[in-house]
N, C-alpha and C positions, 0 to 999 in steps of 0.2 A: 504493500500500500504506500509506504513512504519512499517514493521513487520519482524519477523524472522521465519524461517521454521526449524522444528526439523528434524535432519538427523538420529538420533537414540540415544541410551543410552549405555554408557560404565561404568561399575562399579557402576551402579545406578545413574550416572550423565548424565543429558540431554545435548546433543550436538546440537547446533543450528547454522544456517548460516543466517546472516543478509542479507536483500535483496540487499544492496549496494555491497555485495561481488560479485554479478553477473557482476558488472561493470568491475571487474579486468580481468577475462578471456577474456571478450569482448575487452577490451583495449589491452591486450597482443596480441590477434589475429590480430586486425586491425592495430596496430602499427608495426607489423612484416610482414604484408601481402605483402608489396611491396619490401621487402628486399631479396626475393628469392622464391623458390617454395612454394606452399600452405602447403606442408608437413612440412616445417620448422615452420610456424606459428602454425600449429596443434601440433607439437612436443612441442613447448614452452608452449602451453596451458596445455598439458598433464603434463609437468614438473611442472607448477604452481600448478596444482591439487595435484601432489605428494608432493610438498613442504608443502602445507597446510595440507596434511595428517600428515606430521611430526610435524607441529605446533599443531595439535590436541594432538598428543602424548606428546609434550612439556607441554601443559597445563594440561594434565592428570598427568604428573609428579608432578606439583605443587599441584594438587587436592589430589592425593593419599598421598603425604607427609603431607599435611594439615590434612587429615583424621587420619593419624598416631598420630597427636597431638590433636585429638578430635575436629577438625574444619571441618565442612562439606562444600561442594561446591554446590552452588545453580544450576549453569549451566556453560557451556562453549559455547561461541559464537564466530564465525569467522567473521571478518570484512576485508575489502580490505587491511588494514595495519597490520593485524595479528589476534591473538586470545586473548580472555579475559576469564579467569576463575573467576567467582564471588564467593568469599568466604562468608560464612554466617557471619563471623566476622574476624576482623584483628587479627593476632597473636600479643600478647603483650610482650612475652619474647623474647629477642634478639636471643637466640639460635633457637627458633622455627621459627622466621622469616628468619634467615640465612638459615636454612635447607630447608624451603619451597621455597625460592628464588633460591637456588642453584640447586634444583631438576629439574627445567625446562631445563636449559642449559646442565645439566648432561645427560638428556635423549637424546638430540641432539648429544652429544659426543658419547654416546653408540650406537646410530643409525649409525653414521659415522663409528665407529669401526666395527660393524656387516657388513655393506656394504663393507668395505675394506677387511674383511676376506672372504666374499662371492665372491667378484670380483677376489681376489687372487686365490681362489679355482677353479674358472671358467677359469683360465688362462688369466686373464686380463693383459694388457701391464704393464711392470715394470718401464718404464721411462716416463718422462713428455711428450715427443714427441708422444709416443705411445698412451698416454691418450688423447691428443689433437686430434689425428687422429682416435680415436675409433668411432664406430657408433653403431646403434641399441641399444640393451638392455644394452650392456656394457657401452656405452656412457651415457645412462640414469642413470645407477647406479653411475657412477663417478660424473655426474652433481648433483645428489641427495646427494651424499657424501659431495661434496663441499658446497652445500646449507646448510647442517646441521652444518658444521663447521662454516660457516658464521653466521647462526642463533645463535649458542652458543656464538661466540665472540661479535656479535652485541648486544645481550641481556645483556652482561656483562659490557656494557658502564655504568660507575658509575653516572648515572643521573636518578633521580626519575621521573616517576614511573616504569622505566624499572628494570629488575631483578638485574642488577648491582647496581642501586640506592638503592634497598631494601637491598642488601647485605651490602652496605656501611652504610645504616641507622642502620642495626642490629649491626654492629661493633662499630659504634659511640655511639649507645644507651647504651652500656655497661658502658661507662664512663660519657656520657652527658645526658642520659635520652632520651626517645622516642621523646619528643617534639622538643628539640634542634637538635637532629639528623635528624628529618624530615625536619626542616628548612634548614639545610645545604644541604641535598640531593635534596630537591625541588629547592633550589637556583642553584645548579649545573644543574638541569633539565631545568631551564629557560635559562641558558647559552647554553646548547646543543640545545634547541628549536630554539634559535636565530641563531645558526650555521646552523641547518637544513634549516631554512627559507632562510638564505643567499645563501646556496648551491642550494636550489630550484629555486631561482630567477636567479642565474648565469647559471645553467645548464638546466633550463626549465623543471624541474622534479616535476610534481604535486604530486607524491607520497611522496616526501620529505616535501612538504608543509603540507600535511595531517598529516604526522608523527610529524612535528613541533607542530601543533595544539594539537595533541593527548598528546604529552609529556608535553606541557605547561598547558593545562586545567586540565588533570587528576592529575598532580602533585600539582597544586594549590588547587584542590578540596579536595584531601586527606590531604593536609596541614591544610586546614580550619577545616576538621573533627577532626584531631588530636588535634588542639588547643581547639576545643569545648569539646572534651572528657577530655582533661587535666583540663580545667576549671570546668567541671561538677564533677570531682573527687576530687576537693579541699574539705577539711573537711567542713561540714555544717556550722561550726562556722565562717569560712572565709567569707561566704555569709552574715550570720546574723549579725556579728559584724562589717562588713565593714562600714566605715563612708560614709554618702552621699557625692557625688562628690562636692568638693569645687573648683570652677574654679579660685579661687585666687591662689591655689597651683597646680592645674592640669587643663590644657586647653584641652577641648574636641575638637579634631582636625577634626573629621568627624561626622556629624550628619545624622541620617537616613532621607531619602527623605520623609517618611510618618511622618507628624507632630504629629501623635498619636501612634507612634511605641512603642511596648512593646516587649522586647527581649534583645539580646546581640550583641554588635559590638566589633571587635578586633582592638586594637591600636598597630600596629607593632613597633612603635618607643618606646613607653613607656612599651611595652610588658605586656599589661594587657587587661582584658575584661571589657567593660563598660556595665553595666546593665541599661536598659531603662524601664520606666513605663509611659505609656501614653505620650510619647514624651519628658520625663524629665529624665536626667541622674541621677540615684539614688545611684549607687555603682560602684566602680572601684576595680577590684580584680586582683591582680598580679598572673602570672603563672611563677614560677621560671624556669630558664634555665636547672637546673639539676633535674627537676621533673621526677620521675620514677614511672609509673603507677604500 
């Protein structure tokens, strides 16, 4: 039951839809069923499908730009809150990440521009009142145009892991290094997640609640991965020469739940990794804020 279905392939990249996506058109239809004729609810479902078609193109923009830099995309999957392109690896150079992140919103702006040209050629209304009173295919085109502009602006919110957060990280990484830049962008992501959560409660919008969870957990997950990668890339001597943890000079703040844990834990206060062997802290390795992979 908990699976994704393949819709097809574009540019050699598999495009999937997660089963939870089916809840979105059902919710759109049912929530608008009593607000007017059935045709209105059906129109909004059709518009939702059209918007997610544009989201696929948005994700392909990321994927094709990543391919330009030699980074392949495993797949693209649609969820109720949007789409996710899974890259085979994260870009390490700031310029690469900046370009890949900008490519998605740029596709939405391009779609909006093409729709504007097409609607103008079809003799669409030239003023706002005419746009609001339009119907049929013209109305659909204008609604899709507006949706693409919204997608471009929304994705540029400077909160990791959204595109705007990745752009911010790329810009900060030039001076601060990838680790510190990720910490700042992920921190903004936590603030945005709290804002979304508050708005979800005030307005009774379950979609904002899901978006808040998405922003928070994915941001923290990638932050942990970047910290791990930064520690792994420290020179081997940093690991071999590090003195055993002396709790007279460094207090281990958080201990693993497993008394026989072997691995690493991160101390965000001291900004270092603690290496454990069979439940005993044996090394503490610092990761400098200006670390640049």
